[in-house]
FIKOLZA-1660 file (N, C-alpha, C; in steps of 0.1 Angstrom, whole numbers, plus 5000, padded with zeros to 4 digits):
% residues 151
   i   px   py   pz ch aa at
   1 4729 4901 5072  A  X  N
   1 4738 4902 5084  A  X CA
   1 4752 4898 5080  A  X  C
   2 4754 4886 5073  A  X  N
   2 4767 4882 5069  A  X CA
   2 4774 4892 5060  A  X  C
   3 4766 4898 5051  A  X  N
   3 4771 4909 5042  A  X CA
   3 4777 4920 5050  A  X  C
   4 4770 4925 5060  A  X  N
   4 4774 4936 5068  A  X CA
   4 4787 4932 5076  A  X  C
   5 4788 4920 5081  A  X  N
   5 4800 4916 5088  A  X CA
   5 4812 4916 5079  A  X  C
   6 4810 4910 5067  A  X  N
   6 4821 4910 5057  A  X CA
   6 4825 4924 5053  A  X  C
   7 4815 4932 5051  A  X  N
   7 4817 4946 5048  A  X CA
   7 4825 4953 5059  A  X  C
   8 4822 4951 5071  A  X  N
   8 4830 4957 5082  A  X CA
   8 4844 4952 5082  A  X  C
   9 4847 4939 5080  A  X  N
   9 4861 4934 5078  A  X CA
   9 4868 4941 5066  A  X  C
  10 4860 4942 5055  A  X  N
  10 4866 4948 5043  A  X CA
  10 4870 4963 5046  A  X  C
  11 4862 4970 5052  A  X  N
  11 4865 4984 5055  A  X CA
  11 4876 4985 5066  A  X  C
  12 4876 4976 5076  A  X  N
  12 4887 4976 5086  A  X CA
  12 4900 4973 5079  A  X  C
  13 4900 4963 5070  A  X  N
  13 4913 4960 5063  A  X CA
  13 4918 4972 5055  A  X  C
  14 4909 4979 5048  A  X  N
  14 4913 4990 5040  A  X CA
  14 4918 5001 5050  A  X  C
  15 4912 5003 5061  A  X  N
  15 4917 5014 5070  A  X CA
  15 4931 5010 5075  A  X  C
  16 4933 4997 5079  A  X  N
  16 4946 4993 5084  A  X CA
  16 4957 4994 5073  A  X  C
  17 4954 4990 5061  A  X  N
  17 4963 4990 5050  A  X CA
  17 4967 5005 5047  A  X  C
  18 4957 5013 5044  A  X  N
  18 4959 5027 5040  A  X CA
  18 4965 5035 5052  A  X  C
  19 4960 5032 5064  A  X  N
  19 4965 5039 5076  A  X CA
  19 4980 5036 5078  A  X  C
  20 4984 5024 5077  A  X  N
  20 4998 5020 5078  A  X CA
  20 5006 5027 5068  A  X  C
  21 5002 5026 5055  A  X  N
  21 5010 5033 5044  A  X CA
  21 5011 5048 5046  A  X  C
  22 5000 5054 5051  A  X  N
  22 5000 5068 5053  A  X CA
  22 5011 5073 5063  A  X  C
  23 5015 5064 5072  A  X  N
  23 5025 5068 5082  A  X CA
  23 5039 5068 5077  A  X  C
  24 5042 5062 5066  A  X  N
  24 5056 5060 5062  A  X CA
  24 5063 5073 5059  A  X  C
  25 5056 5083 5054  A  X  N
  25 5062 5096 5052  A  X CA
  25 5066 5103 5065  A  X  C
  26 5057 5101 5075  A  X  N
  26 5060 5107 5088  A  X CA
  26 5072 5100 5094  A  X  C
  27 5073 5087 5093  A  X  N
  27 5084 5080 5098  A  X CA
  27 5097 5085 5092  A  X  C
  28 5097 5086 5079  A  X  N
  28 5109 5091 5071  A  X CA
  28 5112 5105 5074  A  X  C
  29 5103 5114 5075  A  X  N
  29 5105 5128 5078  A  X CA
  29 5112 5129 5092  A  X  C
  30 5107 5122 5102  A  X  N
  30 5113 5122 5115  A  X CA
  30 5127 5116 5115  A  X  C
  31 5129 5106 5108  A  X  N
  31 5142 5099 5107  A  X CA
  31 5152 5108 5100  A  X  C
  32 5148 5117 5091  A  X  N
  32 5157 5126 5084  A  X CA
  32 5164 5136 5094  A  X  C
  33 5157 5138 5105  A  X  N
  33 5163 5147 5115  A  X CA
  33 5172 5140 5125  A  X  C
  34 5173 5127 5124  A  X  N
  34 5181 5119 5132  A  X CA
  34 5187 5107 5124  A  X  C
  35 5196 5110 5115  A  X  N
  35 5201 5100 5106  A  X CA
  35 5206 5087 5112  A  X  C
  36 5210 5087 5124  A  X  N
  36 5214 5074 5131  A  X CA
  36 5203 5064 5133  A  X  C
  37 5190 5070 5133  A  X  N
  37 5179 5062 5134  A  X CA
  37 5173 5057 5121  A  X  C
  38 5179 5061 5110  A  X  N
  38 5173 5058 5097  A  X CA
  38 5172 5043 5094  A  X  C
  39 5183 5035 5097  A  X  N
  39 5181 5020 5094  A  X CA
  39 5170 5014 5102  A  X  C
  40 5169 5018 5115  A  X  N
  40 5158 5013 5123  A  X CA
  40 5144 5017 5118  A  X  C
  41 5143 5029 5114  A  X  N
  41 5131 5035 5108  A  X CA
  41 5127 5027 5095  A  X  C
  42 5136 5025 5086  A  X  N
  42 5134 5018 5074  A  X CA
  42 5130 5003 5077  A  X  C
  43 5136 4997 5086  A  X  N
  43 5133 4983 5090  A  X CA
  43 5119 4983 5096  A  X  C
  44 5115 4993 5104  A  X  N
  44 5102 4994 5109  A  X CA
  44 5091 4995 5099  A  X  C
  45 5094 5004 5089  A  X  N
  45 5085 5006 5078  A  X CA
  45 5083 4992 5070  A  X  C
  46 5094 4985 5068  A  X  N
  46 5093 4972 5061  A  X CA
  46 5085 4962 5070  A  X  C
  47 5087 4962 5083  A  X  N
  47 5080 4954 5091  A  X CA
  47 5065 4957 5091  A  X  C
  48 5061 4969 5092  A  X  N
  48 5047 4973 5091  A  X CA
  48 5041 4970 5078  A  X  C
  49 5049 4972 5067  A  X  N
  49 5044 4969 5054  A  X CA
  49 5042 4954 5052  A  X  C
  50 5052 4946 5056  A  X  N
  50 5051 4931 5055  A  X CA
  50 5041 4925 5064  A  X  C
  51 5039 4930 5076  A  X  N
  51 5031 4923 5086  A  X CA
  51 5018 4929 5089  A  X  C
  52 5016 4941 5084  A  X  N
  52 5002 4948 5086  A  X CA
  52 4996 4952 5073  A  X  C
  53 5003 4961 5066  A  X  N
  53 4996 4967 5054  A  X CA
  53 4994 4956 5043  A  X  C
  54 5004 4949 5040  A  X  N
  54 5002 4939 5029  A  X CA
  54 4991 4928 5032  A  X  C
  55 4992 4922 5044  A  X  N
  55 4981 4913 5048  A  X CA
  55 4967 4919 5048  A  X  C
  56 4967 4932 5052  A  X  N
  56 4954 4939 5052  A  X CA
  56 4949 4941 5038  A  X  C
  57 4958 4944 5028  A  X  N
  57 4954 4945 5014  A  X CA
  57 4949 4932 5009  A  X  C
  58 4955 4921 5013  A  X  N
  58 4951 4908 5009  A  X CA
  58 4937 4905 5015  A  X  C
  59 4935 4908 5027  A  X  N
  59 4922 4906 5033  A  X CA
  59 4911 4915 5027  A  X  C
  60 4915 4927 5023  A  X  N
  60 4905 4936 5016  A  X CA
  60 4901 4930 5002  A  X  C
  61 4911 4924 4996  A  X  N
  61 4908 4917 4983  A  X CA
  61 4898 4906 4985  A  X  C
  62 4901 4897 4994  A  X  N
  62 4893 4885 4997  A  X CA
  62 4879 4889 5002  A  X  C
  63 4878 4899 5011  A  X  N
  63 4865 4903 5016  A  X CA
  63 4857 4910 5005  A  X  C
  64 4865 4918 4996  A  X  N
  64 4858 4925 4985  A  X CA
  64 4852 4915 4975  A  X  C
  65 4859 4904 4972  A  X  N
  65 4854 4894 4963  A  X CA
  65 4842 4887 4970  A  X  C
  66 4843 4885 4983  A  X  N
  66 4832 4879 4990  A  X CA
  66 4819 4888 4990  A  X  C
  67 4822 4901 4991  A  X  N
  67 4811 4910 4990  A  X CA
  67 4804 4910 4977  A  X  C
  68 4812 4909 4966  A  X  N
  68 4807 4908 4953  A  X CA
  68 4797 4896 4952  A  X  C
  69 4802 4885 4957  A  X  N
  69 4794 4873 4956  A  X CA
  69 4781 4874 4965  A  X  C
  70 4783 4879 4977  A  X  N
  70 4771 4880 4986  A  X CA
  70 4761 4891 4982  A  X  C
  71 4766 4901 4976  A  X  N
  71 4758 4912 4972  A  X CA
  71 4752 4910 4958  A  X  C
  72 4756 4899 4951  A  X  N
  72 4752 4896 4938  A  X CA
  72 4755 4907 4928  A  X  C
  73 4767 4913 4930  A  X  N
  73 4772 4923 4921  A  X CA
  73 4778 4916 4909  A  X  C
  74 4775 4921 4897  A  X  N
  74 4782 4914 4885  A  X CA
  74 4797 4918 4885  A  X  C
  75 4805 4908 4884  A  X  N
  75 4819 4910 4884  A  X CA
  75 4824 4918 4872  A  X  C
  76 4815 4920 4862  A  X  N
  76 4818 4928 4851  A  X CA
  76 4814 4943 4853  A  X  C
  77 4809 4946 4864  A  X  N
  77 4806 4961 4867  A  X CA
  77 4818 4969 4865  A  X  C
  78 4817 4980 4859  A  X  N
  78 4828 4989 4856  A  X CA
  78 4836 4992 4869  A  X  C
  79 4830 4996 4879  A  X  N
  79 4837 5000 4891  A  X CA
  79 4845 4988 4897  A  X  C
  80 4840 4976 4896  A  X  N
  80 4847 4964 4901  A  X CA
  80 4859 4961 4892  A  X  C
  81 4857 4962 4879  A  X  N
  81 4867 4959 4869  A  X CA
  81 4879 4970 4871  A  X  C
  82 4875 4982 4872  A  X  N
  82 4885 4993 4874  A  X CA
  82 4893 4990 4887  A  X  C
  83 4886 4987 4898  A  X  N
  83 4893 4985 4911  A  X CA
  83 4902 4973 4910  A  X  C
  84 4898 4962 4904  A  X  N
  84 4906 4950 4902  A  X CA
  84 4918 4952 4894  A  X  C
  85 4917 4960 4883  A  X  N
  85 4928 4963 4874  A  X CA
  85 4938 4971 4882  A  X  C
  86 4933 4981 4889  A  X  N
  86 4942 4990 4897  A  X CA
  86 4949 4982 4908  A  X  C
  87 4942 4972 4914  A  X  N
  87 4947 4964 4925  A  X CA
  87 4958 4955 4919  A  X  C
  88 4957 4950 4907  A  X  N
  88 4968 4942 4901  A  X CA
  88 4980 4951 4899  A  X  C
  89 4977 4963 4895  A  X  N
  89 4988 4973 4893  A  X CA
  89 4996 4976 4906  A  X  C
  90 4988 4977 4917  A  X  N
  90 4994 4980 4930  A  X CA
  90 5003 4968 4934  A  X  C
  91 4997 4956 4932  A  X  N
  91 5005 4944 4936  A  X CA
  91 5018 4943 4928  A  X  C
  92 5017 4946 4915  A  X  N
  92 5030 4945 4906  A  X CA
  92 5039 4956 4910  A  X  C
  93 5035 4968 4912  A  X  N
  93 5044 4979 4916  A  X CA
  93 5050 4977 4929  A  X  C
  94 5042 4971 4938  A  X  N
  94 5047 4969 4952  A  X CA
  94 5057 4958 4952  A  X  C
  95 5054 4947 4945  A  X  N
  95 5064 4935 4945  A  X CA
  95 5076 4938 4937  A  X  C
  96 5074 4944 4925  A  X  N
  96 5086 4946 4916  A  X CA
  96 5093 4960 4918  A  X  C
  97 5087 4969 4925  A  X  N
  97 5093 4982 4926  A  X CA
  97 5095 4987 4940  A  X  C
  98 5084 4988 4948  A  X  N
  98 5086 4994 4961  A  X CA
  98 5094 4985 4970  A  X  C
  99 5090 4972 4971  A  X  N
  99 5096 4963 4981  A  X CA
  99 5111 4961 4978  A  X  C
 100 5115 4959 4966  A  X  N
 100 5130 4957 4963  A  X CA
 100 5137 4971 4966  A  X  C
 101 5131 4982 4963  A  X  N
 101 5137 4995 4966  A  X CA
 101 5139 4997 4981  A  X  C
 102 5129 4993 4988  A  X  N
 102 5130 4995 5003  A  X CA
 102 5141 4986 5009  A  X  C
 103 5142 4973 5004  A  X  N
 103 5152 4964 5008  A  X CA
 103 5166 4970 5005  A  X  C
 104 5168 4975 4993  A  X  N
 104 5181 4981 4989  A  X CA
 104 5183 4994 4997  A  X  C
 105 5173 5001 5000  A  X  N
 105 5174 5014 5008  A  X CA
 105 5179 5010 5022  A  X  C
 106 5174 5000 5028  A  X  N
 106 5178 4996 5041  A  X CA
 106 5193 4992 5041  A  X  C
 107 5197 4984 5031  A  X  N
 107 5211 4981 5029  A  X CA
 107 5220 4993 5027  A  X  C
 108 5216 5002 5019  A  X  N
 108 5224 5014 5017  A  X CA
 108 5225 5023 5029  A  X  C
 109 5214 5024 5037  A  X  N
 109 5214 5031 5049  A  X CA
 109 5224 5025 5059  A  X  C
 110 5225 5012 5059  A  X  N
 110 5233 5005 5069  A  X CA
 110 5248 5005 5065  A  X  C
 111 5251 5005 5052  A  X  N
 111 5264 5004 5047  A  X CA
 111 5270 5018 5044  A  X  C
 112 5264 5026 5035  A  X  N
 112 5269 5038 5031  A  X CA
 112 5264 5050 5039  A  X  C
 113 5253 5048 5046  A  X  N
 113 5247 5059 5053  A  X CA
 113 5237 5067 5045  A  X  C
 114 5230 5076 5052  A  X  N
 114 5220 5084 5045  A  X CA
 114 5226 5095 5036  A  X  C
 115 5239 5098 5038  A  X  N
 115 5245 5108 5030  A  X CA
 115 5251 5102 5017  A  X  C
 116 5251 5089 5015  A  X  N
 116 5257 5083 5003  A  X CA
 116 5248 5085 4991  A  X  C
 117 5254 5087 4979  A  X  N
 117 5246 5089 4967  A  X CA
 117 5237 5077 4964  A  X  C
 118 5241 5065 4968  A  X  N
 118 5233 5053 4965  A  X CA
 118 5220 5054 4973  A  X  C
 119 5222 5058 4986  A  X  N
 119 5210 5059 4995  A  X CA
 119 5201 5070 4989  A  X  C
 120 5206 5081 4986  A  X  N
 120 5198 5093 4981  A  X CA
 120 5190 5089 4969  A  X  C
 121 5196 5082 4959  A  X  N
 121 5189 5077 4947  A  X CA
 121 5178 5067 4951  A  X  C
 122 5181 5058 4960  A  X  N
 122 5171 5049 4964  A  X CA
 122 5159 5055 4972  A  X  C
 123 5163 5065 4980  A  X  N
 123 5153 5073 4987  A  X CA
 123 5143 5080 4978  A  X  C
 124 5149 5086 4967  A  X  N
 124 5140 5093 4957  A  X CA
 124 5132 5083 4950  A  X  C
 125 5137 5072 4947  A  X  N
 125 5130 5061 4940  A  X CA
 125 5118 5056 4949  A  X  C
 126 5122 5054 4962  A  X  N
 126 5112 5049 4971  A  X CA
 126 5100 5059 4973  A  X  C
 127 5103 5072 4973  A  X  N
 127 5093 5082 4975  A  X CA
 127 5084 5082 4962  A  X  C
 128 5090 5081 4950  A  X  N
 128 5083 5080 4938  A  X CA
 128 5073 5068 4938  A  X  C
 129 5078 5057 4941  A  X  N
 129 5070 5045 4942  A  X CA
 129 5059 5047 4952  A  X  C
 130 5062 5052 4964  A  X  N
 130 5052 5054 4974  A  X CA
 130 5041 5064 4970  A  X  C
 131 5045 5074 4963  A  X  N
 131 5035 5084 4959  A  X CA
 131 5026 5078 4948  A  X  C
 132 5032 5071 4938  A  X  N
 132 5024 5064 4928  A  X CA
 132 5014 5054 4934  A  X  C
 133 5019 5046 4943  A  X  N
 133 5011 5036 4949  A  X CA
 133 5000 5042 4957  A  X  C
 134 5003 5053 4965  A  X  N
 134 4992 5060 4972  A  X CA
 134 4981 5065 4963  A  X  C
 135 4985 5071 4952  A  X  N
 135 4975 5077 4943  A  X CA
 135 4966 5066 4938  A  X  C
 136 4972 5054 4934  A  X  N
 136 4964 5043 4929  A  X CA
 136 4955 5038 4940  A  X  C
 137 4960 5036 4952  A  X  N
 137 4952 5030 4963  A  X CA
 137 4940 5040 4966  A  X  C
 138 4943 5053 4967  A  X  N
 138 4933 5062 4970  A  X CA
 138 4922 5062 4958  A  X  C
 139 4927 5060 4946  A  X  N
 139 4918 5059 4935  A  X CA
 139 4909 5047 4936  A  X  C
 140 4915 5036 4940  A  X  N
 140 4907 5024 4943  A  X CA
 140 4896 5027 4953  A  X  C
 141 4900 5033 4964  A  X  N
 141 4890 5037 4974  A  X CA
 141 4879 5046 4969  A  X  C
 142 4883 5055 4961  A  X  N
 142 4873 5064 4955  A  X CA
 142 4863 5056 4946  A  X  C
 143 4868 5047 4938  A  X  N
 143 4860 5039 4929  A  X CA
 143 4851 5030 4937  A  X  C
 144 4856 5025 4948  A  X  N
 144 4848 5016 4957  A  X CA
 144 4836 5024 4963  A  X  C
 145 4839 5036 4967  A  X  N
 145 4829 5044 4974  A  X CA
 145 4818 5049 4964  A  X  C
 146 4823 5055 4952  A  X  N
 146 4814 5061 4943  A  X CA
 146 4807 5052 4933  A  X  C
 147 4814 5040 4931  A  X  N
 147 4808 5030 4922  A  X CA
 147 4804 5035 4908  A  X  C
 148 4813 5042 4901  A  X  N
 148 4809 5047 4888  A  X CA
 148 4805 5036 4878  A  X  C
 149 4794 5039 4871  A  X  N
 149 4789 5029 4861  A  X CA
 149 4793 5035 4847  A  X  C
 150 4805 5030 4843  A  X  N
 150 4810 5035 4830  A  X CA
 150 4807 5027 4818  A  X  C
 151 4803 5014 4821  A  X  N
 151 4798 5006 4810  A  X CA
 151 4788 4996 4815  A  X  C
% end
């Protein structure tokens, strides 16, 4: 029973984290049609990322580790190792790449506007980080669901 409750929280956290992240492209596409709303949109994305997605990723990690313990899964299982390595990569890319880029993108949108070369460069960089992070996170989800035994 406890395992299933923790699993439910784990899946819910993953849905919230991925679901929030999946909306960022929609927010940005809509804001591109209304450049005056771009700073608000970017700040909203940052708010959602800081207050919903990132805490949900943290909860997914904690509940995932609890599931490993409750389910008596060996921490050395290939699918767990792969997911944890990718998770560390997501954290590093998010903290060192995506988040600073988003902060600078907000500043550039407020000062130079969306037509400025600085904003355009940061927007391209933000999209690149976003796509890379999305691919890694979806790969983690795939590994968690399929549980490949590689070693």
